[in-house]
C-alpha positions in Angstrom: 3.4 -27.3 25.6 3.3 -28.2 21.9 5.7 -26.1 19.8 4.2 -24.1 17.0 5.2 -25.4 13.6 6.8 -22.6 11.6 7.2 -22.1 7.8 9.2 -19.3 6.1 8.9 -18.1 2.5 11.7 -15.8 1.5 15.2 -16.5 2.8 16.9 -13.2 1.9 18.5 -10.6 4.1 15.8 -10.2 6.7 15.6 -14.0 7.3 18.6 -13.8 9.5 16.6 -11.8 12.0 13.9 -14.5 12.0 16.4 -17.3 12.4 17.8 -15.6 15.5 14.3 -15.2 16.9 13.5 -18.8 16.2 16.6 -19.9 18.1 15.7 -17.6 21.1 12.1 -18.8 21.0 13.1 -22.5 20.6 10.8 -23.6 23.4 7.8 -22.2 21.6 8.4 -22.9 17.9 10.0 -25.4 15.5 10.8 -24.4 11.9 9.6 -27.1 9.6 9.7 -25.5 6.1 11.9 -22.9 4.3 11.0 -21.9 0.8 12.9 -19.6 -1.6 13.1 -19.4 -5.4 16.9 -20.0 -4.9 17.3 -23.4 -3.4 20.7 -22.7 -2.0 19.2 -19.9 0.2 16.4 -22.2 1.4 18.9 -24.9 2.2 21.1 -22.5 4.1 18.2 -21.3 6.2 16.7 -24.8 6.8 20.2 -26.2 7.7 20.1 -24.2 10.9 17.1 -26.2 12.2 17.0 -30.0 12.4 14.0 -31.4 10.5 13.3 -28.2 8.5 12.7 -29.0 4.8 14.1 -26.6 2.2 12.3 -26.1 -1.1 12.3 -23.9 -4.2 8.7 -24.8 -5.2 7.2 -21.4 -5.4 4.3 -22.1 -7.8 1.1 -21.7 -5.7 -0.3 -25.3 -6.2 3.1 -26.8 -5.3 3.5 -24.3 -2.4 0.1 -25.2 -1.0 1.0 -28.9 -1.3 4.1 -28.3 0.7 2.0 -26.6 3.4 -0.4 -29.5 3.4 2.6 -31.9 3.9 4.4 -29.9 6.6 1.3 -28.7 8.4 2.7 -25.4 9.8 0.8 -23.4 12.3 2.4 -20.1 11.1 3.8 -18.9 7.8 6.3 -16.0 7.9 6.2 -14.1 4.6 9.5 -12.4 4.0 9.1 -11.7 0.3 9.3 -8.7 -2.1 6.4 -6.4 -1.5 4.3 -7.3 -4.5 4.3 -11.0 -3.6 2.9 -10.6 -0.1 -0.8 -11.1 -0.9 -0.1 -14.0 -3.3 1.5 -16.2 -0.7 -0.2 -14.9 2.4 -3.6 -15.5 0.9 -2.7 -19.0 -0.2 -1.8 -19.9 3.4 -4.6 -18.0 5.1 -7.2 -19.8 3.0 -5.8 -23.1 4.3 -6.3 -21.9 7.9 -2.6 -21.2 8.4 -1.8 -18.0 10.4 0.5 -15.5 8.7 2.9 -12.9 10.0 4.0 -10.8 7.1 6.8 -8.2 6.7 5.7 -4.6 6.0 4.1 -3.2 3.9 1.0 -5.3 3.8 1.4 -5.2 0.0 1.7 -2.4 -2.6 -2.1 -1.8 -3.4 -5.2 -1.5 -1.3 -6.8 -4.2 -3.4 -4.1 -6.6 -2.4 -4.4 -5.6 1.2 -8.1 -6.2 1.1 -7.5 -9.6 -0.5 -5.2 -10.6 2.4 -7.7 -9.4 5.0 -10.6 -11.3 3.3 -8.5 -14.5 2.9 -7.9 -14.3 6.7 -11.6 -14.1 7.3 -12.4 -16.9 4.9 -9.8 -19.2 6.4 -10.4 -18.4 10.0 -6.7 -17.6 10.4 -4.9 -14.6 11.9 -3.0 -12.1 9.8 -0.3 -9.9 11.3 1.9 -7.3 9.7 5.3 -6.6 11.1 5.8 -3.0 12.4 8.3 -3.9 15.0 9.0 -0.4 16.1 5.6 -0.2 17.8 7.2 -2.3 20.5 9.8 0.4 21.5 9.2 1.1 25.2 8.9 4.9 24.7 6.4 4.4 21.8 4.2 2.3 24.1 4.4 4.9 26.8 3.5 7.9 24.6 0.5 6.0 23.1 -0.7 5.3 26.6 -0.3 8.9 27.7 -2.2 10.2 24.6 -5.0 7.6 25.0 -5.4 8.4 28.6 -5.6 12.1 27.9 -2.5 12.9 30.1 -0.7 14.6 27.3 -3.8 16.4 26.1 -5.0 16.8 22.5 -2.5 16.3 19.7 -1.5 19.6 18.2 0.9 18.3 15.5 3.6 15.9 14.6 6.7 15.6 12.4 9.1 12.9 11.3 12.4 13.0 9.5 14.3 10.1 8.0 17.7 10.6 6.4 19.2 7.3 5.4 21.8 5.9 3.0 21.1 3.5 0.2 23.8 3.1 -2.4 23.1 2.2 -6.0 24.2 -1.3 -5.3 21.2 -1.7 -2.9 18.9 -1.6 -5.9 20.9 -4.2 -7.9 18.3 -7.0 -7.5 15.2 -8.1 -9.4 12.6 -6.1 -7.5 14.1 -3.0 -5.6 13.7 0.4 -7.2 10.7 -0.5 -9.4 7.1 0.6 -8.9 5.7 -2.7 -10.1 7.5 -4.8 -7.5 8.6 -2.5 -4.7 5.6 -0.1 -5.0 7.7 3.0 -4.5 11.0 4.0 -2.9 12.0 5.7 0.3 8.4 6.1 1.5 7.0 2.6 1.2 10.3 0.8 2.0 11.9 2.9 4.7 9.8 5.9 6.0 6.6 3.8 6.2 7.7 3.0 9.7 7.7 6.7 10.7 4.2 7.2 9.3 2.9 4.1 11.1 4.5 5.3 14.4 2.7 8.7 14.2 -0.7 7.1 13.5 -0.1 4.5 16.2 1.1 6.8 18.9 -1.6 9.5 18.3 -4.4 7.0 17.7 -5.6 9.3 14.9 -6.5 8.5 11.3 -5.0 10.5 8.5 -7.8 12.1 6.4 -5.7 14.0 3.8 -2.3 14.3 2.3 -0.5 16.8 0.1 2.8 15.3 -0.9 5.8 15.7 -3.2 8.4 13.1 -4.4 11.6 13.4 -6.3 14.5 11.3 -7.7 17.3 13.6 -6.9 20.5 11.5 -6.5 19.8 7.9 -7.2 19.2 8.4 -10.9 19.3 4.7 -11.9 16.0 3.7 -10.1 12.4 4.4 -11.1 11.2 5.3 -7.7 11.7 8.3 -5.4 14.7 8.9 -3.2 13.2 11.9 -1.5 9.6 12.7 -0.3 7.9 15.3 1.9 4.2 15.8 2.8 1.7 17.7 4.9 -0.6 15.0 6.3 -3.8 16.1 7.9 -5.0 14.0 10.9 -8.6 13.6 11.8 -8.5 16.2 14.5 -7.3 18.8 12.1 -3.7 18.8 13.2 -0.9 18.5 10.6 1.8 15.9 10.5 4.9 17.2 8.7 6.8 14.4 7.0 10.2 14.2 5.3 12.4 11.4 4.1 15.4 10.7 1.9 17.8 7.8 1.3 20.7 9.6 -0.2 22.3 10.8 3.0 25.9 9.7 3.9 24.8 7.3 6.6 21.7 5.9 8.3 21.0 8.8 10.7 18.7 8.1 13.6 15.1 8.7 12.7 13.2 11.4 14.6 9.5 11.4 15.3 7.9 14.1 17.4 4.4 14.4 18.7 3.4 17.8 20.1 0.4 17.8 22.5 -1.3 20.3 24.7 0.5 19.2 27.9 3.9 18.2 26.5 6.0 17.1 23.6 7.3 13.5 22.9 10.4 13.1 20.8 11.6 9.7 19.6 15.2 9.5 18.4 16.0 6.1 17.1 14.7 4.1 20.1 15.0 6.7 22.9 11.9 8.6 23.9 12.1 12.0 25.6 8.9 13.5 27.0 9.0 17.2 28.0 5.9 18.3 29.9 4.7 21.9 29.9 5.2 22.1 33.6 8.9 21.5 33.3 9.0 17.7 34.0 11.2 15.6 31.8 11.0 11.8 31.2 13.5 9.7 29.3 12.6 6.2 28.3 15.3 3.8 27.0 14.5 0.5 25.3 14.4 -2.5 27.6 15.4 -4.8 24.7 19.2 -4.3 24.4 21.2 -4.3 21.2 23.7 -6.9 22.4 23.6 -9.9 20.1 21.1 -8.2 17.7 21.1 -9.6 14.2 20.7 -7.7 11.0 21.1 -4.0 10.1 21.0 -1.6 13.0 18.2 0.4 11.4 15.9 -2.6 11.6 15.8 -2.2 15.3 15.8 -4.9 17.9 12.1 -5.6 18.3 11.3 -8.1 15.6 11.6 -10.9 18.1 9.2 -9.2 20.5 6.5 -8.9 17.9 7.0 -12.5 16.8 6.8 -13.7 20.4 3.7 -11.7 20.9 2.0 -13.2 17.8 2.9 -16.7 19.0 1.6 -16.0 22.5 -1.8 -14.7 21.1 -2.1 -17.9 19.0 -1.4 -20.1 22.0 -3.9 -18.2 24.2 -6.5 -18.3 21.3 -6.9 -14.6 21.4 -6.6 -11.9 18.7 -3.1 -10.8 18.0 -2.3 -7.2 18.8 -3.0 -4.7 16.0 -5.3 -6.0 13.2 -4.1 -5.9 9.6 -6.5 -3.0 9.0 -3.9 -0.9 10.8 -1.3 -1.8 8.2 -3.9 -1.0 5.4 -4.4 2.5 6.9 -0.7 3.1 6.9 -0.5 1.9 3.3 -3.4 4.2 2.3 -1.3 7.2 3.5 1.7 6.0 1.5 -0.3 5.6 -1.6 -2.2 8.8 -1.1 1.2 10.6 -0.9 2.2 9.1 -4.2 -1.0 10.0 -5.9 -0.8 13.5 -4.5 2.8 13.9 -5.9 1.7 12.5 -9.2 -1.4 14.7 -9.6 0.0 17.7 -7.7 -3.2 17.9 -5.6 -4.3 17.2 -2.1 -5.8 13.7 -1.7 -8.6 12.9 0.7 -8.2 9.5 2.4 
């Protein structure tokens, strides 16, 4: 079985999770190129894998020349949000598959550009929302799709995390032009995506509010709340902040006719109206997990799933249009907060 040739652009904090996955998936993949604007970071990443070439050539023509030389099958885009389309599209148009960190980008125009580049190049585009792979999330989606839980009556999510001022001491965090926003697009976007994914419902409206209450040195919000209307008329109640004292476990609840499903971090509790209870713990353990604990332990599972789809010449799970829909809710929340009006999606 030929190993997939892997390239990475962006060798910052999240790259350690990918390096760990590449080691564990060593029979399936071989990293051949690591690119970062800081050569020392590219060298540190590439040095873990024999034959992997480090580079700081980030200009698009030079980057595409590197891709032509190294001939990767897959490019992992681990860059600041506003650069996702620029580099993903450059690879997709060359026929190179792309698995990109969330969000898909910071504008719907950029998201559409990535999706169109995928079509033109005949290459697959995946967006990482690793928490979809939590066992309990998969179970609840199945129960809602099958009708076992009945119609969705409502949902809520809360995220109370900690980001110190030092978190924003870099050249892109905390700025609308580069990060696209604050706690919603960077952290709580996962909660929004999970509600849409588990319910299988589209959001059709949002009335939101944002504030900068504690982290005064940044442009973007450190708190947000919203009432999000789903297509069946039910309301999803959303809250997030990143000025809490620690990274408290996220909570996502889906209330249905026949029961309620509550996700706390990665444990799912389903309480049926007839008195039955079901607790689903993750099958992927935390032992040996790399990176921050709030990133979860499911990056490797999504990466492996993407690789398997490519090998089997089938469409990877979850098209990029899913990530676009999630981004549309995020941007709708921001527009609603700015205009103090309800936004139709």
